[in-house]
C-alpha positions in Angstrom: 16.6 10.8 -4.8 17.3 13.1 -1.9 20.0 12.1 0.6 18.8 10.1 3.6 15.5 8.9 2.0 14.9 5.3 2.8 14.4 3.2 -0.3 13.8 -0.5 0.4 12.1 -3.3 -1.5 8.6 -4.2 -0.5 7.9 -7.9 -0.1 5.1 -8.3 -2.6 3.4 -11.7 -3.1 3.0 -13.3 -6.5 5.3 -11.4 -8.9 4.5 -13.8 -11.6 8.1 -14.9 -12.0 8.3 -18.6 -11.4 11.4 -20.6 -12.4 10.8 -22.7 -15.5 7.6 -21.0 -16.5 6.9 -18.3 -19.0 4.7 -15.9 -17.1 3.7 -12.2 -17.1 6.0 -9.9 -15.2 3.4 -9.3 -12.4 0.4 -11.3 -11.2 -2.5 -10.8 -8.8 -1.4 -11.9 -5.3 -3.5 -14.3 -3.3 -5.1 -13.0 -0.2 -3.9 -14.6 3.2 -7.5 -14.7 4.4 -11.0 -15.2 2.9 -13.0 -12.4 1.4 -15.4 -12.4 4.3 -12.7 -12.5 7.0 -12.5 -8.7 7.4 -16.2 -8.2 7.9 -15.6 -6.3 11.1 -14.6 -3.4 8.8 -15.0 -4.5 5.2 -17.8 -6.8 3.8 -16.9 -9.8 1.7 -18.6 -8.6 -1.5 -16.5 -5.5 -1.5 -13.3 -7.4 -0.9 -14.0 -9.8 -3.7 -14.8 -7.1 -6.2 -11.9 -5.0 -5.0 -9.4 -7.8 -5.3 -10.6 -9.8 -8.3 -11.7 -6.8 -10.5 -10.0 -3.6 -9.5 -6.5 -5.0 -8.5 -6.6 -7.6 -11.2 -7.2 -4.8 -13.8 -4.2 -2.9 -12.6 -2.0 -5.9 -13.0 -3.3 -6.6 -16.5 -2.8 -3.1 -17.7 0.7 -2.9 -16.1 1.7 -6.1 -17.9 0.3 -4.9 -21.1 2.3 -1.7 -20.9 5.6 -3.5 -20.3 5.1 -6.1 -23.1 6.9 -4.0 -25.7 9.8 -3.2 -23.3 11.4 -6.4 -22.2 14.3 -4.5 -20.6 11.9 -3.4 -17.9 10.0 -6.6 -17.3 12.6 -8.0 -14.9 12.5 -5.1 -12.6 10.6 -5.1 -9.3 7.6 -3.0 -8.9 9.5 -0.7 -6.5 12.2 -0.1 -9.1 9.6 0.8 -11.8 7.9 3.3 -9.4 11.2 4.9 -8.5 12.3 5.1 -12.1 9.2 6.7 -13.7 11.2 9.4 -15.3 13.4 6.9 -16.9 10.6 4.9 -18.5 9.6 5.3 -22.1 7.3 8.3 -22.3 4.4 6.4 -23.9 4.0 4.0 -20.9 5.1 6.3 -18.1 1.6 7.4 -17.0 0.2 3.8 -17.4 2.9 2.4 -15.1 2.4 5.2 -12.6 -1.3 4.6 -12.4 -1.4 0.8 -12.7 2.0 -0.1 -11.2 1.0 2.2 -8.3 -2.3 0.5 -8.1 -0.7 -2.9 -7.9 1.9 -1.8 -5.3 -0.6 0.0 -3.2 -3.1 -2.8 -3.1 -0.5 -5.5 -2.5 0.5 -3.7 0.6 -3.1 -3.0 1.6 -3.9 -6.7 1.6 -0.7 -7.5 3.5 -1.3 -5.1 6.4 -4.8 -6.3 7.3 -5.8 -9.4 9.2 -9.0 -10.5 10.9 -7.2 -11.3 14.1 -4.9 -8.4 14.3 -4.1 -6.5 17.5 -5.8 -3.1 18.1 -2.5 -1.3 18.7 1.2 -1.6 17.8 4.0 -2.7 20.2 7.7 -2.4 20.6 9.8 0.1 18.7 7.0 1.1 16.4 4.8 2.0 19.3 7.5 4.1 20.8 8.2 5.8 17.5 4.5 6.6 17.1 4.2 8.0 20.6 7.4 10.1 20.1 6.2 11.5 16.8 2.5 12.0 17.4 2.3 12.3 21.2 0.4 9.0 21.6 -1.2 6.2 19.7 -4.6 7.9 19.9 -3.0 11.2 18.7 -1.6 9.3 15.7 -5.0 7.7 14.9 -6.7 11.1 15.1 -4.1 12.7 12.8 -4.3 9.8 10.4 -8.1 9.9 10.3 -8.1 13.7 9.8 -5.8 13.3 6.9 -7.9 10.5 5.4 -11.3 12.3 5.8 -9.9 15.5 4.4 -8.5 13.9 1.2 -10.4 15.3 -1.8 -11.5 12.7 -4.2 -9.8 9.3 -4.6 -6.5 8.4 -3.2 -4.7 7.0 -0.2 -3.5 7.9 3.3 -0.2 6.5 4.5 2.1 6.1 7.5 5.5 6.2 5.9 9.2 6.4 6.8 11.3 9.2 5.5 15.0 9.4 6.5 14.2 7.1 9.4 11.3 9.2 10.7 7.6 8.6 10.7 5.2 10.9 8.9 1.6 10.8 7.6 0.9 11.6 3.9 -1.8 11.5 1.3 -1.4 10.5 -2.4 -3.9 11.1 -5.1 -5.4 8.4 -7.3 -3.0 5.4 -7.3 0.2 7.4 -6.8 2.7 5.5 -4.7 4.8 7.0 -1.9 7.6 4.9 -3.3 7.8 7.2 -6.3 8.6 10.1 -3.9 11.3 8.2 -2.1 9.1 7.2 1.0 8.9 3.8 2.5 5.2 2.9 3.2 4.4 1.0 6.4 0.6 1.3 6.4 -1.8 2.5 3.8 -5.6 3.0 3.6 -7.4 2.9 0.3 -9.9 5.8 0.1 -11.3 5.1 -3.3 -15.1 4.8 -3.0 -15.0 1.2 -4.4 -13.1 0.2 -1.2 -16.0 1.1 1.1 -19.2 2.3 -0.8 -21.3 -0.8 -0.5 -21.4 -0.7 3.2 -20.6 2.9 4.1 -22.0 4.8 1.0 -20.6 8.4 1.4 -19.7 8.0 5.1 -15.9 7.9 4.7 -15.3 8.7 8.4 -17.2 5.6 9.4 -15.1 3.4 7.1 -11.9 5.0 8.5 -13.0 4.4 12.1 -13.9 0.8 11.4 -10.7 0.0 9.5 -8.6 0.1 12.6 -10.3 -3.2 13.8 -8.5 -5.1 11.0 -5.0 -3.5 10.9 -2.4 -6.2 11.1 0.0 -4.3 13.5 2.3 -7.3 13.8 3.1 -7.1 10.1 3.4 -3.3 10.2 5.9 -3.7 13.1 7.9 -6.2 11.1 8.1 -3.7 8.2 9.2 -0.9 10.5 11.8 -3.1 12.2 13.3 -4.3 8.9 13.4 -0.8 7.5 15.0 0.7 10.6 17.7 -2.0 10.8 18.7 -1.2 7.2 18.5 2.5 7.8 20.9 2.2 10.8 23.3 0.1 8.9 
C-alpha cells in the first residue's frame, strides 16, 4: 500500500459472527428502513430484489469461497479486499467479485435514508467546496463520472491521503482494494434502477441525491479524518 493512503475499517452491519453461535463468516445486513422508504428515488420492488436477491447472492458466494480456508474466515471484509493478492489463487476472483459486492452494497444501504438532508454540513461541506469549487460543482462532476461509466460499476466519493476525490470502479470492484476509503457510493448496475428508469441512467443519478444520508457520510468523513490526523 502506498504511503499516506488511508486504510480504515468500514462499519458493516451483520458480519454473521455472533458469540456462542456457529454462523457463516458474513451475512446479509438488515436495512435500517423499509424497502419502499426510498421511493423518492428508488422503488420498493427494486430495493427488495436488489437486497434479497443480488446482495444475498454475493454473501452466499463469498461464504462458499472461504469455506475451505478457515484461516481467512475471521478476517473483516476490508482485510480480505486489501489482501486479494495474498488469497489462494482459486478463490481470489470470487472474493474480489463477491466480497466487493458485499462491501459495496453494505455501504450503499448505509449512506441512504428517506429523511436525509439535501446537502452536507460541517467539515465535509468545507472539504467538498475546497476540492470541487462548490457543492453543485461536486454533484455535477460526480454525475458526469456516473453517466460516463461504460457498462456496470460504481461511482464513489473517496478519501485518499486525507483528500477527497471521485472515482469509478468496474463491476463490483471496491475502492478498498486500491487503498481508498469510500465515503459515498452509487450503484450503477442496471438492476439498481432499470425497473423505474429503464436506460435513463442520468435520471436515476439525478433522483438519487434525494435519498443520500449526508449525516452518515459526514460521520464517516469525520472519523476518517480524525484517524488520518493522528
